N, C-alpha and C positions, 0 to 999 in steps of 0.2 A: 082518214083511213091510212093505215101503215102501207108503205110501198114495198119494204123488204123485211122479212122475218129472219131472225138469227137464232139457230138452235145451239144451245150450249149444254152439253152433258158434263156433269161435274162429279168426280169421286175423290174425296180427300184432297181437294184443290184449294183449301183456304189460303195457302201461301201465294198462289199465283192468280186466283180469281179476281182480286181487286183490280189488278192491271188490265185483265181481259175486259171486265165490265166498264172500267174507266174509258178504255178505247172505244167501246161500242156506244156508251152514253154520250160521248163527245163528238160523234160523227157529224160532218157537215150536213148530212141528210138527217133531218129531225124525225121524219115519218118512218120510224122503225118499230118493230116489236121484238123484244128479247125474251125468248122462251127458254127458261133455265130449268134443268131437271137434275135434282140431287139423286145420285144412284146409291142411296143408303150409306152415305159417308159416315165415318167414325170420328171425324174431326169437326171443326166449326163451319163446314161448308154450308149446311142448310140454314143455320142462323144468319150467316153472312148474306146469303141470298135473300132471306126474309127482310133483313134490314135494308138491303139495297132496293128491294121492291117497294118498301115503305117510303123511300126517298124519290123514286122515279117510277111513275105509273106505267111506263112502257115495259117494265120488267114483270114477267109473270113467272111464278115459281111452282114447280111440280116435284113430286117425289115418287120413285119407283117403290113397289111394295117389298121387293127384295133386290139385292145387288145383282144386276143382270148384264152389265157391260154397256158400252157406249151406244151400240146400234139400237138396242132395246130402248134406252133412254131417249135417244134422238127421235125414234119413231113415236114415242109418247108425246114429245114436243110437237112433232109434225102434225099430229091430230088437231092441234089448237091453232094452227097458222091461219090467219085471215088475209095476209098480204099476197099479192100476185107473184112475188118472187121470194126465194128462200135460200139461205146458205147456212153452213155450219161453221162454228169457230170452237176449237178445243179450249178448255178452261184455262190452259196455261199459255195460250197464244193471244195475239192481238192484231188489230188492223190499223193501217194508216188512217188518219182522220178523214180523208176524202174517199176511202175505198168503196163504200156503198154508193155514194153519189156517182162516182165514176162508172160503176157497174150499171146503175140505173140509166145513165145517159146512153150507154151502148144499146141497151134494150130499146130505149125510146127511138134512137136513130136507125135501128136495124130490126124491124118488126119480126123477121124470120129467125132471129137469134134466140136460141133456147137455153144456152149456157154461156156465161161470161166469166172468164178465168182471171183470177188475180195474179199479179206478179208475186212470186214466192221468195221470201228471204229467210234462210235458216240462221238461227241465232244459237251459237255454241256456248257452253259453260264458261269458257275463257274470255268471252266477250266478242270474239270475231264473228263476222257475218259472211254468208256465202249465198250468192244469187243462184236460184234454180234456173237453168237455161230455158228460155221460152222458144218453142219451135219457130223456125224462120217463117216470116210472113204472117204469123198469128198476132194480130193487134185489133184495135177497134175498127180499122178500115178493111183489113184483110182477114177473112175468116176461113175456117175449115168446114168441110162437110162432117156430119156426125160420124160417118164411117172412118174418115181420115183421123178424127180426134180419137175415136175408139182404138184404132190400130196403134196410134202413138202411145196411148196410156197402157195398152196391153203389152207393149214391147219395152219393158223396163222403166215404165213411167216417164217416157220422154215428154209426155204432157202430164203434169201432176193433176191431182184430183181435188183442188180447192177452188171453188167457183160459186157463182150465184146461178140458180136454175129456176125455171118456171115452176111454180108450186104445183100446177096441174100435172107436170111431168114427174115431179118428185112423188106425188101421191100415187101416181100410176106405178112407180118403181120405188117403194120405200127401202130403207136400209136392210140389207141382207143380214139376218140374225142366225145363220147356220152355225157360226162359231163365235166364240167370245171375242177373238181377235181376227183381224184380216178380212173377214167376209164382208164387212161394210164397204170395203174398197170395190167389191163387185158392183155395187149400186152406182158408183161413180162411172165405171166403164159403161154400164148400160144406159146411164143418162146421156153420155156422149153418143153412144150408138143410136139412140132414138132422137137425137137433136137434128133439126133441119140445118142449122148453122151453129158453129161454136166460134166465139170471138174472145179477145182479151181486152182488159182495161188497164189503166195505169195504177189502179189501187193496189196496195201491197198487203199481203198476208205475212205476218211475222211468225215463223214456225220455230218454237223453242225446241232445241235438241237436248236430250237428257242422257247422261252417261249410263244410267241403269233403268232405262224405260222397259216396259213389258215386251216391246218388240225387238230389243237389242240384248238385254240380259237373259241369262238362261233361266227358263221356267217351263213347266209342262205345257203351257198354252202356246209356246213357240211352234209346237207340232200342229196346231190348228191350221197352219198355212196349207197343209195337204187337203184337209176337208173343205177349206174355203175355196181352193182352186177347183175342187170337185163340184162344189155348189155352182160355181160360175160355168163349168162345163155343161151341167144340166140346163142352165139358163140359156147358154149359147146354142144348144141343140134345138131350141125352139125358135131361134132367129135364122134369118137367111144369110148366114155367114159364108163367105167364099172359102172353098176347101183349103186354099193356100194359107189363109189367115188362121183357120182352125188347126192346121198342121203346126204353124208357128206357136200357137197357144199351147198345143200339146207338148211341143218341145220345151217350152218354158215350164210347163207343169211337171214334166219329167225331171228337169234340172232342180226344181224346188223339192221334189221327192228325194232325189239324191242328196241334196243339201240337208234335208231333215234326217235322213239316215246317217249321214256323217255326224250330225249333231248328236244323235242318239249314241253313236259309238264313242264320241268324245266325252259324254257326260253320264254314261250309264251308271257309274259309281255314285252319282248324286241322286239316283232315282230309287224309289222303294220297289220291293218285289211286285206289288200290285200295279204300280205304274209301268214297270217293264212288261208285265203280262199284257196290260192294256195296249201298250205301244206296239208290241209284236202283232197283236190282232189288227190294229189300225194299219200298220205297214202292209200286212198281207192283203187286207181288204182293198186298200188303195192301189196296190200293185196290180191287182187283177182288173182294174178299170182301164189299164193301158193296152193299146194295140200297137205293137212296134211298127206294123206296116203303115200306120197313120202318122208316124213321126217323120220330120225331115230327115234326110239321110245322115246328116251330121249328128243327130241325136240317137240314132238307133244303136242299141246296145248289143253286146255279146257277153256270154257268161264270163269270159276271161277278164273283162273290165273290172269285175268285182274283186279280182285277186290283187288289184292295186290298192284296195282299201285296207284299213286295219282289220285284224282278225274279227269277224262278226261274233256277237255274243249269242246268236242263235243261227240255225241253219238257213240263212236267208239265200245263200247262193243256190240252193236246190230249188227254191221258188223261182228265181230268175231263170235257171236252166229249163225248168218245166214250161214256163211261159214262152221262152224262146223256141223250144221244140214244138209247142202247140201252134205257135204262129207260123213256123215253117210248114207244118202239116196243112194248115188252112190255106197258105199261099199256094201249096202244091195242088190243092183241089180247085183253086179258082182259075 
């Protein structure tokens, strides 16, 4: 029986997928299952996966009915996991040869551990590498509580989200599919929150950095960050989260909202009229999910702040002013 399952969602990844699969098939831990999902690629990804599966029976290949994004594809793979532990590896990334073995050893030595974090090394197009700092004290011998890990990843990803998790926990919290981009990160945060212990292993996840990735180049899906944060807010409201932590999250959510609005102002000339109309509606809807009184003091806004921005392309300042006045009225009644 496989000990660790690896979920690989692939879309037009024919150029990088061979390196990814090679690193997984050559792991020192032989008892693995590799569940690969082609998300309706238009290149040779699917045929490459089929050929790989013919050579290695540990590889299972699936395909989404329509192109749906990584979260949907990974959830499809998750349904077929038989191993007690599971992780995800992007189709353009790879693992050190001992990564899965190292993670399994931590689980075996520490039965209360629910997530084992890889060391993360970012690989840039020019060839240089950069280590993602690991929080102090987080290793195979020293762990964090689930709440401590959750707070670290909530605060600017001071703890990244690449790890091996118990399959039972992952099935309880599958990937969030609220948006095409970003919302799958919500599941990582919730996995940490629901863990009894979180530890790290010496295995390395090599994370390829792209100059024009979907999360760094400008495209309409960059604005999904607002709805992804809103989806996490709804999830956290069901949890017993300390008010101080919720206020910090709301502060981060507000700064993301501002960043998206700045992005809109900077790239409005690249958008179609229908996209602009849609974005105006989205901004207005998300804006009214905020309560200024629930933000940390350093994040609370005033209408004058918006005068420091570029001239808005629609009357957004009136929305800000109305919300600010409504909040003052509510505070006066309390």
